[in-house]
Each structure stands twice: as C-alpha cells, then as structure tokens.
ZAMARGU-4260 file (C-alpha; in steps of 0.2 Angstrom, whole numbers, plus 5000, padded with zeros to 4 digits):
<rodrens>
0) 5128/5185/5102 | 5142/5188/5114 | 5157/5200/5112 | 5170/5207/5123 | 5182/5222/5125
5) 5197/5223/5137 | 5209/5211/5144 | 5209/5195/5133 | 5218/5185/5146 | 5203/5186/5157
10) 5189/5187/5144 | 5194/5173/5132 | 5192/5158/5145 | 5176/5166/5151 | 5169/5167/5133
15) 5174/5149/5131 | 5164/5144/5147 | 5149/5155/5142 | 5149/5146/5125 | 5150/5129/5134
20) 5136/5132/5146 | 5125/5137/5132 | 5129/5122/5122 | 5126/5111/5137 | 5108/5114/5140
25) 5095/5112/5126 | 5083/5127/5130 | 5098/5138/5129 | 5106/5130/5114 | 5089/5130/5105
30) 5086/5148/5110 | 5069/5143/5118 | 5076/5151/5134 | 5071/5169/5135 | 5086/5180/5132
35) 5084/5189/5149 | 5085/5173/5158 | 5101/5168/5149 | 5109/5185/5154 | 5106/5181/5172
40) 5114/5164/5171 | 5129/5171/5161 | 5131/5184/5175 | 5132/5171/5188 | 5145/5162/5177
45) 5155/5178/5176 | 5155/5180/5195 | 5161/5162/5198 | 5175/5164/5186 | 5181/5181/5192
50) 5187/5174/5208 | 5200/5161/5205 | 5207/5150/5219 | 5224/5159/5219 | 5215/5175/5225
55) 5205/5167/5238 | 5217/5171/5253 | 5221/5189/5247 | 5213/5204/5255 | 5200/5212/5244
60) 5211/5227/5241 | 5224/5216/5233 | 5213/5206/5221 | 5214/5213/5203 | 5197/5219/5197
65) 5192/5211/5180 | 5195/5223/5166 | 5185/5216/5152 | 5167/5220/5148 | 5155/5209/5138
70) 5140/5214/5126 | 5126/5201/5125 | 5114/5205/5111 | 5100/5196/5102 | 5082/5195/5098
75) 5071/5190/5113 | 5056/5180/5107 | 5047/5182/5124 | 5047/5201/5123 | 5047/5202/5103
80) 5061/5214/5103 | 5080/5216/5101 | 5090/5217/5117 | 5108/5223/5121 | 5116/5222/5138
85) 5133/5226/5144 | 5140/5214/5157 | 5153/5223/5168 | 5162/5222/5184 | 5155/5234/5197
90) 5168/5238/5211 | 5156/5245/5224 | 5147/5228/5225 | 5162/5217/5220 | 5153/5208/5207
95) 5147/5208/5189 | 5132/5218/5185 | 5122/5223/5169 | 5117/5238/5160 | 5102/5237/5147
100) 5103/5248/5132 | 5087/5256/5126 | 5081/5263/5110 | 5084/5282/5107 | 5070/5294/5112
105) 5058/5304/5101 | 5058/5300/5082 | 5074/5290/5085 | 5065/5274/5092 | 5072/5264/5078
110) 5090/5266/5084 | 5099/5256/5097 | 5118/5256/5099 | 5130/5249/5111 | 5149/5254/5110
115) 5162/5246/5121 | 5181/5247/5122 | 5194/5261/5119 | 5189/5279/5113 | 5170/5276/5116
120) 5165/5294/5116 | 5175/5298/5100 | 5167/5283/5092 | 5149/5289/5097 | 5153/5306/5091
125) 5159/5300/5074 | 5144/5289/5072 | 5132/5303/5076 | 5142/5313/5063 | 5141/5299/5050
130) 5122/5298/5053 | 5120/5317/5051 | 5129/5316/5034 | 5116/5305/5028 | 5101/5314/5036
135) 5097/5300/5048 | 5103/5308/5065 | 5086/5315/5070 | 5075/5301/5063 | 5076/5284/5055
140) 5087/5269/5059 | 5105/5264/5059 | 5113/5256/5044 | 5131/5253/5041 | 5137/5269/5050
145) 5145/5261/5065 | 5154/5248/5054 | 5160/5262/5043 | 5167/5272/5058 | 5175/5256/5065
150) 5184/5254/5049 | 5190/5273/5049 | 5196/5271/5067 | 5206/5255/5063 | 5215/5265/5049
155) 5218/5280/5059 | 5235/5281/5069 | 5226/5292/5082 | 5217/5276/5089 | 5232/5264/5090
160) 5222/5253/5103 | 5209/5249/5090 | 5215/5237/5077 | 5214/5220/5069 | 5201/5214/5057
165) 5183/5218/5058 | 5171/5204/5064 | 5153/5205/5058 | 5138/5195/5063 | 5120/5199/5058
170) 5106/5194/5070 | 5089/5190/5063 | 5071/5190/5072 | 5071/5171/5068 | 5085/5169/5081
175) 5097/5165/5067 | 5114/5172/5067 | 5125/5174/5051 | 5143/5179/5051 | 5151/5188/5037
180) 5167/5187/5027 | 5174/5205/5028 | 5183/5211/5013 | 5194/5227/5016 | 5210/5233/5008
185) 5211/5218/4996 | 5211/5206/5011 | 5197/5195/5016 | 5194/5189/5034 | 5182/5179/5044
190) 5179/5180/5063 | 5194/5192/5063 | 5206/5180/5055 | 5214/5184/5038 | 5209/5170/5026
195) 5222/5160/5017 | 5223/5163/4998 | 5215/5146/4994 | 5201/5148/5007 | 5183/5151/5000
200) 5171/5151/5015 | 5156/5149/5003 | 5144/5146/5018 | 5144/5164/5023 | 5140/5180/5014
205) 5154/5193/5010 | 5153/5211/5014 | 5166/5224/5006 | 5171/5239/5016 | 5179/5253/5008
</rodrens>
C-alpha cells in the first residue's frame, strides 16, 4: 500500500508511475517480490522522476526540492512481518531516501505507527492520549485510535490543512488489501470521494466513524 502527503502536483504523477511499474512486472504485481526489494525500485523511480528535463540546465540551488513524502506499507512474506517505510527527499544527498519504522519498545512491541503530513507532533500526541484513555498506551496493540484522531482533526478548525474524506485500506498477512467505504456525518465515501446517492459499492465493507 502506498500513500503520500504534501504537494499533490508532484506526488500524483509519481503515484501513477509507481502503480504502473508494479503492474508491469509479474513478480511485483503478484507480490512474490519481497517488499524491501520493491521499496528499492520505487526509490529509483522517485529519483528519476524528481529531476524533470526543464530543471536539467538550472543550478542546483534553483531546482525546487520535492515537497511530498510517501509511505510504503505492507506485509513482507520473506521476513514474515509488517513493514512501513517513509520515502522522502533528502537535500544533503540530493535524492530520495527511506526511513524504516520499527515496533515500539518494551511491552509495546505490538504497536507500529507512521504519521506523515501536517501537524504530525500533535497527531502523535492525540493518538497517545487516545491510547491512554483505553488503557493501551503502555502495552497492547493499536486498534482504531489513529483513525479516530484523524476524524477529530479533520473536524477541528485548528487543523485547517487537514481535510477531505478519510481513506481507509486494511492489509492482511495473506497480502490481500481491502478498501473500506467510510461512513461519517451521514455521508459515505470511497477512496476519498463522496458517493453519489445511488452508488452501492457492495464489493467492499463499510465502516462508520462517529
């Protein structure tokens, strides 16, 4: 699963090309390619696309740095564990790099969380507060707390940069991914798009968010 935060004008064509490169090669499309190997390939795609021809003759100081970050997540069959990487532009080496997210330490090894975009520190604080309210901050896993916090931040005028409809996809150990119809405030959406009154996407489950 691939997601992004930041400049849509840069990220959208990159996301399209990442999708096409996965679809074009059977081991990637069938998920027999280990996830870490796919991550390396997607980084190279990012690097190639972050230097358009119109910037080739400009001094490095005048070339705009990419302002989008990408999250790659899934279950890696070769290591038998869930993995999350942040793919981000690193100005000191003038290329995209990656950061691997790890499980929390101590009794919290069941938790792994990645947050990208605006107000990240506040989001993490609210998630920790939400976990504490259900007595799962110091041990146990993460359930719906990040989703609940995202819904709260979308509804809060303090976080005007965070908006739109929630997009939700569940990843299984079987390598299957399932998108959800999200029902919130008497409106249903799928992949961030509000559904028309007559649409009934019955191939996907529905989740109601209060």
